[in-house]
N, C-alpha and C positions, 0 to 999 in steps of 0.2 A: 245593443249591448255585448254582444261577441266580440266585439274587438274593445268593450273593455276587458269583458275578464281576460280577455286574452292578457291586452298591459298588465293588466293586476296578473295573473297566474308569470311569467316571465320575470319586473321587476323583484313581487315575490323568492322567484329560484338565485335574484343576483344578492338578496341582502344576505339568503340563503349562503350561498357561495360566498362571500363574503366571513360568515360567519364563520367559514371552518376552517381549522388550524392547519398551516401554511407548509407543506412539504420540506421537510430541513435539506437544504441539497449538501452532499457529498465534502469535506471539509478539502477545503486543498492540496494536491497531494496523493487524495485519501489510495488512490488502486495501486498507486507504487510500492502500499498493503499486503499488496499480496500481486502471490505466483508464476500467477498466471500474467497478468501484465510487461512483465521480465520473459515470460516461456513467448510471449506474440512480438515479441520487438526480439526476439533471434536470441536468447542468452543464454541456451540447449533447455535439461530439463534442472530443472531449482524447487526445490527446498528453502520451508522456514523453519524457521527453531524459535519458541515466545522465551521466556524466562518469564521471574517474579524478581520480584524487586530485589534488591538491591548487590545482579550481575553487572558487574562495570567491565566489561570484557570479553573478547570472544575468540578463541584460538579454532585457527583452521585448520586443518589434519592435512596432512600426505591426499592428493587425489588419491580415487583409485586406480591401477594399470589402464591405459587407454587414455585414461583420462587430464579435460582440466580446469579447471578450474575461470570462470568464463566474466565471473561475478558478485560483490559482494556486498552486499545495500546489509548495512544500523540501524537500530532503527530508536531513538530516545529524543525522549519530551513530543512535541508538536506541534507545527507549523512544517511555514518550509522548508526553514534544516532545520525537519525531523529524520531527514532520512542519508545517511553519508553514503555515495552509491561508487567505488570503489571496480572498477574495470580494469581483470586480470589480475587477482590479485592472489602473489609468493600464500602458503599453506605457513603458518605465525601468527603470532595473538597477535590485536586490531581491538581499539576502543574506539566512541567518537567521539571525533574532536570539540564534544561540548564539556566532555563530562562527567556527562547523563549517567545513568545506571542507562543498558540496553531494556526495550523494552519485550524485539528480535532483534532475528537475523535475516535473510536471506542469501541464499549463496543457492549460484548456475554452475551447470559445466555441466560437459559438453567432446566427444573424442574426438581424438585428434590420431594422422597416422601417421607413423616416427618412423 
C-alpha cells in the first residue's frame, strides 16, 4: 500500500511538472545587449544609450583626453543580425547595416598611454 501511494505521489508530481509553464530561454545574442558582456570580454568601460523610435543614426563624439574607443555596438531589430559590432571605431556618425532605426548603442573605451 505504501509503495502504491508513493508511486501515485510521484506520478502526480510528474503531471504537475508537465503542466507548469516552461521557462522561456533568452533569445540568442541577448547577452550582447548588456554592457557587462563587453566589459567581461575586456573592452574596457562600456556605456549603453537607449533610444525612442525614429533614431536612425548615432554620432560617436571625440573621446575624452587619454581615452580611446575600443568597441561600438549598434542594435536594431532582433535576431542574429540585430547587433552591428564595430571594433576600434573612430569618432563619427554610424548607421545600422540594416538601415533600421536604432534601439540602443553600446560604446566602450579604455585608457591609453600616449
